[in-house]
Phi, psi and omega in degrees: 000146178275153179284147179230171180230147181207150178273122182223123182055033178080004182244138175278114182251141173267137180212168181214141182244149176225140177094188184274135177297343180276349180278159177303137184280144175226115181264130178255119185251118186271172189263196186310114174059021186246137183278162182298336182291353174284348167283111184303141179301326180297323178290315180299312180292324180294317178292325176295318179294334178281356174108028180239147171274098187271131181231116173250152183208159173276127172300162175305147173071018178211159178062227181258006176282169185301134178265145176272070192304324185260011183279159178300139177254104180285154179246134186304312180301318179294320178296318179297318180296313181296320179296318178298323180276358180076023181265149180291152178261146174274116182236148178275334178199165184243172174296330176296321176297320180289330175294322178291334172298321179296314178296321178297322177295317177299316179299315183295329180270000179073031182260115176288322182217160177201156168278139178248137174229120182234138179247129177057241176302328177297330174292322177295316177299316178298324177300315181294314179300313184297320181285320186270340180227058185299330182289345182265349187248121180279320176202160181226132174238120181254122183244128177043051182238191186211158177277348184079009179300122183294346180279350183282152176290151177267192179297155178303149184305318182295330178289313178298318181300317179294318180296320179292318178302320179294316183294332178271356180080009179288321178244123181280136181280056178280179185299315182298313181292323180294319177297319179296319179293319179298323177291324181297317184264356184286194186259107181297333179276350180224064186295145177254144178289163176302321181294320178298311181297314180300316180297315180299315183295314181292325176297317181293312181295321180292332180278316180191140174230111187215075182298335178297322178295321176302314181297320181288325174299315180299319178297320179298320179294311185294334180270354189284333180074192182280140176251013184305310181294325178295318181297330180295343182266355184294131179243358183275140176305124188232136173243130176249121179247130180213146179274139179292338186249029181282116179267345180274309176236096189303157182308325181304331180292320177291320179298317181295321178300311182294325181296326186264352175265119182306129175063018177292148177254135182251129177239114179259128183250115177297137177084355180270133175254224183251062177200179180236075181291149183304320183296342181267350187298318177302320179293315179297317179300316180297318181292315182294309180295322179295323178299316179295317180295319182296321181280342177069034182254120174043059177290152172302154182305320181296331180271329183284342179072000000 
């Protein structure tokens, strides 16, 4: 499918659809500084074949969606220092604003309801949408995300160290370093070849390179605080998927998310890190589609009989 553009919540968003417009909608929300093309085509096509109108999109300020060109560019070391000292962060927009982008996209596409699937920061955005707009959400799947609980562990030290070095310009985000970082946070049980990693990175950079948007996304996450009390109000059927080997958002974060969402189901995947490797897509497709079928919410006509 070709990419399209639409005005949502006052922001021009790039999006792409798979499947029949008459099928139940499923919105895929991507994470921190990451473009919609990081949702593997095999997953999008597989869910479409299972009977869903699959919609992936670029969040604001990333990919081909509208950039906040004149907005403040936060720096990671300064944000870490202010957070450590308990000082407020200067942000151009919040995760709540990005959640309203999702609702705006649904409104613009004429969708009264949709299934939501969010990865990492996309899971955080999905949590907010699900809690604040329960009548619009048929089901929610949160992948490798967090509740924002301040008691939870953060990313592994080597991950934080690499991110800080990049923000200070000590380590250049060239192809070799980017591949090394992707391997560091990736899935040891589902390794990707050098060619797979190289292709993903070059496709992303060739489509759009906007580090300022990454920084503003990070600021929105760091300023968002805990969503624990918000999660306790969720009434939508929820599945939480998390990798046992996630060094970016540790497993405890997924466990905590599931613990605070009433009746949420937790699926822990051995060997999964903080990425969406091709070898894991059949399992993810099965889990997401199975969650919807198990809850019996707005099944495709072929499944509802």
